[in-house]
N, C-alpha and C positions, 0 to 999 in steps of 0.2 A: 388301502386306507379309504374308508368311507367318510367324508366330510358331511356334517350335518347341517341344516339350514341356519341354525343359529350361529355356527362357527363361519360359515361362509358370508353371512350378513355382517358379522363383528370383523371379518377381513376387509370387506369391501368399504365398511364405514372407516376403519382405520387407514386404508389406502387412500379414501376420499379425504380425511383430515391432513393426512401427510403430504400429499401430491398436489391437491387441487386447491388453488386459492380462489375464493369467490369474488375477488377484486379483478381477477384477470380474466381472460376469454377462454380459458381451457374448460371452465366448468359448462360453458355453452356448448362446446363441442362434445364433452362427454354426455349431457343430457341429449343432444340430437343423437348420439350414438344409442341411448336406451330407447329413443324412439324408432329408430331405424331397425332395431332387431325384430320387433313384432311385425313391422310392414314386410320385412324380408319372409318371414314365415307366412304371413298372408299371401303374398304373391304365389307361393308354391300351391296353397290350397284354393284359393279364389282370384286367379290371374286376371280375368277380364274386368270384374268389378275394381279391384285394386289398381289396375291400369288406367281405367276411367277416372277414378277418384284423383290419382295422381296427374293426369292430364287436366282435369278441371282445376285442380289447384294451380297447376303450371299457367294454364290460361288465365285465370282470374289473377294471378300474381302479374302476369304481363299487362292485363288490361289496366289494373291499379298502377303500375309504374309508369305507363303510358299516360293516364289521366293525371297523375302528380306531375309528370314531365310537362304536359300540355298547360297546366295550371300554373305552373312557375314561369314558363316562359311567355304566357299571353296575358300575363297579370298586368294592370294598367301601370303598375310602378316598374314594371322591368321592360319597358320600351328601349329599343336600341335606336340610336340616331346615325 
């Protein structure tokens, strides 16, 4: 049986409406899955640039987390006695 694109999209949208609530956190996990699939395929065809991009994003995330942590702990109103 060959499934057409319209049937597949209709099935996905029906599944989305029945199973995923926009008020919960499952929709975030599913959207991350949609972004993860192209990334996995990109790793197969362009491994070095994708790994450098992932490393850059992780490094930027670590720097931003550290900057927020330092700003919160060294703010004038946050002194500990």
